[in-house]
N, C-alpha and C positions, 0 to 999 in steps of 0.2 A: 689867290688871297687866303691867307690862312683863316680857319674857323675861329670865331672869337668866343671866349669862355669867360663868363663873370662869376668869380669864387666869392660867396657871401659867407664869411667865417669870422667870428669875433676873436678866436683864439690865433694870435699872429704866428705862432710856431706851426700850427697846422696849416693855415693859409699859405704860409711861406713854402712849405714842403710840396703841397698841392700845385701851387703855382710853378714851383720848379720842375716838377714832372711833366706838367702839362706843357710848359715851355720847351723842354727838351723834346716833346713829341710833336712840336711844331704848331702849336695853337697859340693864338694871341690871347693873353691872360689880363684880366683887370681884377682887382680886388675891392670887395666893400666890406666894411666891418661891422654893419649894423642894417637892419631891414630898411630903414628909410633911405639910408645911402644907397642901397640896393635898387630901390625903385628909382631914385634920382639917376643912376647910371643907366638903368634901361631906359628911362625916357631920354637921356643925352644920346645914346647909342646902342640900339636893341642887339643884344648877343645872339650868337646861334645857339648858345646851351648856357643855363644857368645852374651851379652847383651851389645848393642852398642848405645851411646849417639851419635845423629847427629852434635851437635854443639861442635866440638873438637878443641883443639889448634893442630898446625903443620900439621894435616891431618883430614878432616872433615869426618863425618860419612858415606857419600855416597861414597867416594873414598876408604875408609876402606873396604866397603861392595863390590865394584867392584873388589878390590885386593883379598879379602877372596875368592870370586866366582871364580876368575881365579886359585886360589889355591885348591878348593874343595867344598864340599856341606856342610859344617859346619852350622848347623842351627843358624839363626841370629834373635834376638828380638831388633827392633830399639826402642830407648827412645827419645822422642821429645816434644817440647812444641807446635809445629804446628799441628792444629786441623783439617785442611781442608782435604776433600777427595782426592784432588789434590795432597798434601803432602804424603797422604797414598799411593796412588797409585805409586808415584815416588819411594817411598823406597821399595815398593814390586816389582815394575819393576827392581830395581836394584839387588834383589835377597833376600830381607828379608822375613822371614817366618811369623814374626808377628810385630805388631807396637803399641807400649804403649805410651799414651800421658801423659805428666806431668801436673799437679800433679798427682801421682797413689798411688794406695794402694800396699805398699810392699807384702801383703798376696796375692793380685790378681797376682801380678808379677809372685810370686812363683808359683801359679797356672799355670799361661801362660807357665812357664818354663816347667813344668811337662807335660802339654799338648803337647807343641811343641816336647818335647824329646820322648813321646809315639808316636807321628806321625813319627818321624825320624827313630824310630826303628821298626815300625810296618812292617808286613810281606808285600810284594808287592801283587798287585791285581792279577797277573798272576798265572796260575796254570801249573806246568810242564807238564802236559797232554794236555794242549791245543794245537790245530792245529794253524797254521798259517792263518791270515786273509789277502785275497788278494782282492783289489778293483782297477782293471785296473792297473794304474801306482803305486799305493800305496800298500806296503805289510808290514804287522805288524807281527812280530815273537816273541809271548808271551814267548817261552822259552829261546831264545838267547837276549830277550829284544832289539830287532834291528828293526828299522824302515827305509825302503828304498823307495826313490821315483824316478821312472823310473831306476831302478837298482843302484842308488847312496844312500849310506848309510847315514842318517842324525842323528847327535847325539842329543839325547833328555835326559834332566835330569829325574831322578826317578819319580817324580811327573808329569812331562810333559808326560812321557810314560804311566803312569797309567791313567791319564786322557784321552789321546787319546784312549788307549784300552777300558776303560769303555764305552766311547761313540760309538767305532766301534762295540763293541760287540752286541749292540743294535740299529741298523740303523733305522732311521727316528723317534726314541723315543726322546721326549723332556725331557731335565733334567733341573730343576731350580738349582740355584747357592747353595742352602742348601743341596739339595740331592747329588750334586757332592762333596760338602765339606764331607758329610758323607761316601759316597762310596770310595772317593780317599785318603782323609785325615783322615778317621776314626771317624770323629766328626765334628759338626758345632760349638762346644763350643770353645770360645776365639779366632776364627779365623774371620778375617775381610773377608766378602764375595768378596771383591775386589780381594782377592787372586786368586779366580776363573778366573775372567776377565783377570787378568795379565797372568796367565797360559794359557788360550785359546789364547791370543794374542801371546805368545811366540811359542806355537805349530803352529799356522798358518803361523808363519813367516818362519817354517822350512819345512811345507809340502805343502803349498799352492803357486800355480804359482803367485797369486796375492793377497797377505793377506788383501789388501783393499776391495777386492771383492771375499770373500772365497767361495768356493764350496763344500768343504768337511765338515768343522764345521761350521755350519750356525746358525745365531743368530736368535731366535724366540723372537720378541720384546715384552717385557713385561713379558716373561715367562722364557726363558732361553736358551739352546743350543741343537742342534741335528746333528747327524752324517749323511751326504748323501752318499751312496754308489756309 
């Protein structure tokens, strides 16, 4: 069965071109012209991936992303004319998996769709035979994929858990963002390195006593991140 893609774009010409290229690539494509229509389409039949324009009528792309993240982990690729790093990070903070700036190559977008779908369906980094990792008040269970802090369970997304587990397996080792993209996301191709920064921030918010002064996931300035046991 072909992966289903929901294209949310209010410019008919762009939606038509994207739909044409995705269809030629073997995807099952649906189109929504505004944010509310997009949410209706997702509730009717959840797609395997959403391509989402930010500047939409009725409900903008940021709000659509927020609501989609409340509903589940459907991969999202944002489309926008905004090029600044601040805008990219804002999109990633909201829960987007990738970010494409207009004007873009339709063929490149198809490649990004394939890359995001591969990452979404990749096997988790944990091994069923792995023992629990215990660091004082922090416990990581790779089998149950559960994280507890002082006995209280904290809900992490799949990629947040994989990122924490990857770092915790090698305490004190420093990982740069490209290496983490390779280990956690499966590849550094077509992924904004800011994705790592955003996920580190999310994990810190869930496991650190004071995320602004982290003591578990520490930034090594100019290099990357390390886990302190």
